[in-house]
C-alpha positions in Angstrom: 61.4 6.5 26.8 63.2 3.9 28.9 63.5 0.3 27.7 65.5 -0.9 30.8 62.5 -2.7 32.3 61.8 -4.7 29.2 65.5 -5.6 28.8 65.7 -6.7 32.4 62.6 -8.8 31.9 64.2 -10.4 28.8 67.3 -11.2 30.8 65.3 -12.9 33.6 63.3 -14.9 31.1 66.4 -16.1 29.3 68.0 -17.1 32.6 65.0 -19.3 33.3 64.0 -20.5 29.9 67.3 -20.5 28.0 69.1 -18.0 25.7 67.4 -19.4 22.6 63.8 -18.6 23.6 62.2 -16.1 21.3 61.2 -12.9 23.1 59.5 -9.9 21.5 60.1 -6.5 23.1 57.6 -3.7 22.5 60.2 -0.9 22.3 61.7 -2.7 19.2 58.4 -3.2 17.4 55.6 -0.6 18.1 55.4 3.2 18.2 53.8 5.6 20.6 50.5 4.3 22.1 50.6 1.7 24.9 47.7 -0.6 24.0 48.5 -0.5 20.2 52.2 -1.2 21.0 51.2 -4.1 23.2 49.0 -5.5 20.4 51.8 -5.2 17.9 54.2 -7.0 20.2 51.7 -9.8 20.9 51.1 -10.2 17.1 54.8 -10.4 16.5 55.2 -13.1 19.2 52.3 -15.0 17.8 54.0 -15.1 14.4 57.4 -16.2 15.6 56.8 -19.9 15.4 55.3 -19.5 11.9 58.3 -17.5 10.8 60.7 -20.2 12.2 58.8 -22.8 10.1 58.8 -20.6 7.0 62.5 -19.9 7.1 63.4 -23.5 7.9 61.2 -24.6 5.0 63.1 -22.3 2.6 66.4 -23.6 3.9 65.3 -27.2 3.5 64.0 -26.6 0.0 67.3 -25.1 -1.1 69.2 -28.0 0.5 67.0 -30.6 -1.2 67.7 -28.9 -4.6 71.5 -28.9 -4.0 71.8 -25.2 -3.2 74.0 -25.2 -0.2 75.7 -21.9 -0.1 72.8 -19.5 -0.7 71.6 -17.2 2.1 68.0 -16.2 2.4 66.7 -12.7 2.6 63.1 -11.7 2.9 61.3 -8.5 1.9 59.8 -6.3 4.6 57.0 -3.8 4.2 59.0 -0.7 3.7 60.5 -1.9 0.4 63.8 -3.2 1.7 65.2 -6.6 2.7 66.1 -8.3 5.9 68.1 -11.4 6.8 66.4 -14.6 7.7 67.4 -14.2 11.3 65.9 -10.7 11.4 62.7 -12.1 9.9 62.6 -14.7 12.7 62.8 -12.0 15.3 60.4 -9.5 13.6 58.0 -11.5 11.4 55.4 -8.8 11.8 57.4 -6.6 9.5 56.7 -8.9 6.5 53.0 -8.0 6.6 52.0 -6.2 3.4 55.6 -6.6 2.0 54.2 -7.9 -1.4 52.7 -4.7 -2.7 55.7 -2.6 -1.6 57.9 -4.8 -3.8 55.8 -3.6 -6.8 56.1 0.0 -5.7 59.9 -0.3 -5.5 60.0 -2.2 -8.8 58.0 0.5 -10.5 60.4 3.2 -9.4 63.4 1.2 -10.6 61.9 0.4 -14.0 61.3 4.0 -15.0 63.9 5.8 -12.8 61.3 8.0 -11.1 61.4 8.5 -7.3 58.3 10.5 -6.6 55.0 9.2 -8.2 52.1 7.0 -7.7 52.5 3.3 -8.3 49.4 1.4 -9.5 49.9 -2.4 -9.4 47.0 -4.4 -11.1 47.0 -8.1 -10.6 44.5 -10.8 -11.2 42.3 -10.0 -8.2 43.1 -6.5 -6.8 44.6 -3.2 -7.6 47.1 -1.8 -5.1 48.1 1.8 -5.1 51.1 3.1 -3.3 53.0 6.4 -3.1 56.7 6.7 -4.0 58.6 9.2 -1.9 62.3 9.4 -2.7 62.1 6.0 -4.3 60.5 4.2 -1.3 56.9 3.5 -0.4 55.2 6.1 1.8 54.6 4.9 5.3 51.1 5.1 6.8 50.5 7.5 9.6 47.3 5.8 10.7 46.8 3.0 13.2 47.0 -0.4 11.4 44.1 -2.8 12.1 45.0 -6.4 11.7 42.1 -8.8 12.1 40.2 -6.0 13.8 42.9 -5.4 16.4 44.5 -1.9 16.6 48.3 -2.0 16.2 51.0 0.7 15.6 53.9 -1.1 14.0 55.2 0.2 10.7 52.9 -0.3 7.7 53.0 1.1 4.2 50.4 3.5 3.0 48.5 1.4 0.5 45.0 1.3 -0.9 43.7 -2.0 -2.3 40.4 -2.6 -4.0 38.8 -5.4 -6.0 39.7 -4.7 -9.6 42.0 -7.1 -11.4 42.3 -9.1 -14.6 40.0 -11.8 -13.3 37.4 -9.6 -11.7 33.9 -10.8 -12.4 31.4 -8.5 -14.2 27.8 -9.0 -13.5 25.1 -7.3 -15.6 25.7 -5.3 -18.7 22.7 -3.0 -18.3 22.4 0.4 -16.7 23.9 -0.7 -13.4 26.7 -3.2 -14.0 28.5 -4.7 -11.0 32.3 -4.8 -11.0 33.7 -7.4 -8.6 34.8 -7.5 -5.9 35.3 -11.3 -6.5 37.6 -12.7 -9.1 38.3 -15.9 -11.0 41.9 -15.2 -10.2 44.4 -17.7 -11.7 41.5 -19.4 -13.5 41.1 -16.5 -15.9 42.9 -18.5 -18.7 40.1 -21.1 -18.4 37.0 -19.3 -17.3 37.3 -15.9 -19.1 35.2 -15.4 -22.3 38.2 -14.5 -24.4 39.8 -17.9 -23.5 36.7 -19.9 -24.2 35.2 -19.9 -20.8 31.8 -18.7 -19.6 32.5 -16.0 -17.1 32.5 -12.3 -18.0 35.6 -10.7 -16.5 37.3 -7.3 -16.5 39.8 -8.6 -19.1 37.0 -9.5 -21.4 35.7 -6.0 -21.2 39.1 -4.5 -21.8 39.5 -6.6 -25.0 35.9 -5.8 -26.1 36.6 -2.0 -26.0 39.9 -2.4 -27.7 42.1 -1.5 -24.7 43.8 -4.9 -24.4 44.9 -7.5 -27.0 44.9 -10.8 -25.3 42.9 -14.0 -26.0 40.4 -14.2 -28.8 38.6 -10.9 -29.4 36.0 -12.7 -31.5 34.6 -14.4 -28.4 33.5 -11.1 -27.0 32.4 -9.5 -30.3 28.8 -10.3 -29.5 28.7 -8.0 -26.4 26.8 -4.8 -26.9 29.3 -1.9 -27.5 27.5 0.6 -25.3 27.2 -1.9 -22.4 30.9 -2.8 -22.4 31.9 0.8 -22.7 29.7 1.6 -19.7 31.4 -1.1 -17.7 34.9 0.0 -18.8 34.1 3.5 -17.7 33.1 2.3 -14.3 36.3 0.4 -14.0 38.3 3.5 -14.9 36.4 5.6 -12.4 37.2 3.1 -9.7 40.9 3.6 -10.3 40.7 7.4 -10.6 38.8 7.7 -7.3 41.4 5.5 -5.6 44.2 7.6 -7.0 42.5 10.8 -5.8 42.3 9.3 -2.3 46.0 8.6 -2.2 47.1 12.1 -3.4 48.1 14.7 -0.9 47.1 17.6 -3.2 44.9 18.4 -6.1 47.9 18.7 -8.4 48.2 16.0 -11.1 51.0 13.5 -10.4 52.6 10.8 -12.6 51.3 7.3 -12.2 53.4 4.2 -13.0 51.3 1.2 -14.1 52.7 -2.2 -13.3 51.5 -5.8 -12.9 50.0 -8.1 -15.5 46.6 -6.6 -15.1 47.7 -3.1 -15.8 46.9 -3.7 -19.5 43.3 -3.1 -18.5 43.8 0.6 -17.8 43.7 3.5 -20.3 46.5 5.7 -21.3 44.9 8.7 -19.6 43.5 9.0 -16.1 41.9 11.9 -14.4 44.2 13.6 -11.8 47.3 12.0 -13.4 49.9 14.1 -15.2 51.4 11.2 -17.1 50.6 7.5 -17.3 53.9 5.5 -17.5 54.1 1.9 -18.6 57.7 0.8 -18.2 59.3 -2.1 -20.0 58.9 -5.3 -18.0 56.0 -3.8 -16.1 54.5 -7.3 -15.5 57.3 -8.4 -13.3 57.8 -5.2 -11.3 57.1 -7.1 -8.1 60.0 -9.6 -8.6 62.3 -6.8 -9.7 61.4 -4.7 -6.6 62.6 -7.4 -4.2 65.8 -8.2 -6.1 67.0 -4.6 -6.2 65.9 -3.9 -2.6 68.3 -2.4 -0.1 68.4 -3.0 3.6 66.9 -0.6 6.1 66.7 0.2 9.8 64.2 2.5 11.5 63.7 3.8 15.0 60.9 5.8 16.7 61.9 7.2 20.1 60.9 9.9 22.5 63.7 12.1 23.9 63.7 14.7 26.7 65.5 17.9 25.8 66.4 18.7 29.4 69.7 17.0 29.5 70.7 16.9 25.8 71.0 19.4 23.0 69.0 19.1 19.8 72.2 18.2 17.9 73.0 15.4 20.4 69.5 14.0 20.0 69.7 14.1 16.2 73.1 12.3 16.3 71.9 9.6 18.7 68.8 9.1 16.6 70.8 8.7 13.4 73.3 6.3 15.0 70.5 4.1 16.3 68.8 3.9 12.9 72.2 3.2 11.3 72.9 0.4 13.8 69.4 -1.1 13.2 70.1 -1.2 9.4 73.4 -2.9 10.0 71.7 -5.4 12.3 69.2 -6.1 9.5 72.0 -6.9 7.1 73.2 -3.7 5.5 76.8 -3.0 4.6 78.0 -0.5 7.2 79.9 1.9 5.0 76.9 2.2 2.5 74.3 3.2 5.2 72.8 6.6 4.9 69.9 8.4 6.6 67.0 8.8 4.1 64.3 10.2 6.3 64.2 11.9 9.7 61.2 13.4 11.5 61.1 15.5 14.6 57.8 16.2 16.4 57.6 18.2 19.6 55.3 16.7 22.2 53.8 19.6 24.1 51.7 17.3 26.4 54.9 15.8 28.0 57.2 17.5 30.4 60.9 18.2 29.8 60.5 19.6 26.3 60.0 16.1 25.0 60.3 15.4 21.3 59.5 12.3 19.1 62.2 11.4 16.7 61.8 9.0 13.8 64.7 8.1 11.5 65.2 5.6 8.7 68.6 4.5 7.4 69.1 2.5 4.2 72.2 0.7 2.9 73.3 -1.9 0.4 72.9 -5.6 1.1 75.8 -7.1 3.1 75.9 -10.8 2.1 76.3 -13.2 5.0 79.3 -14.8 3.5 81.1 -11.5 3.2 80.1 -10.5 6.7 81.7 -13.7 8.0 85.0 -13.0 6.2 85.2 -9.5 7.5 84.3 -10.6 11.0 
């Protein structure tokens, strides 16, 4: 509720070690839960040096290739962008940013803001939930390397089914994955002249996909490959069911190069959507991304009215979005959550707010001052 002690500690450390030293503050990173917030802050601090090297590497690569005036933005795990400087300070927010780009790209490609996004790659399938055009945030404790943390993470479900997934056994009990030949599919898959039976081979054998040479899988028993394909389909349907919040069918947007494996009808799905350019949804998602700011605070209602708390919460989220690189006049509040905390005195309430705005290029920011 009060960050003054952390801010004072930061001041003392900077006086002793210099203003340039990287310091992670728990009130800027984690949510409610002391131990989990400490873990999240330690993880962020541990990643700081790697983030510095990564950003410096990008900058050096651009310079070597004669690109001097470009500024670097990185995607974060809520489907938005952040400046390179912000990424240096909060590298933990890049964890799981890849799949969220696909979720955002899926929404953009078909103009739907509320749906499931199913991203099938060469190794895994990632399923996310679109809410108002952004990936749904997980409400569960995030475990990173077995350590409980509570920083922001997207609500994603990943499992081992992709274009290069290995298939073992074509009898009554076939095994689908979880390992994959990955990028070696074009050399090792049967349809490309290799010797490894993969999910792509099965999809071609049942007539779902048209890639490679179908004659190279024509010898596979029809009943056996159909059984494997049915198992692959059930894996996706069960994962979709786990991500839904109700029994009602919902639209599912299929993206990623491996999405050609999936059928046009899935149980629990009202409509299967395959947008144009589905295979590059991930790249599109990061290029159209906006910039966001998010806060999670506890307020005591004894000295403030509810309206004052709401206003303060929205202002803090807006300021955080601007700090991350958003154009101030485009920032708007897209989500706000209010949770009364009966176990704390003073009519305490937990406020969470998210603000989103358009990208404010560094060069334009410098001109405006």
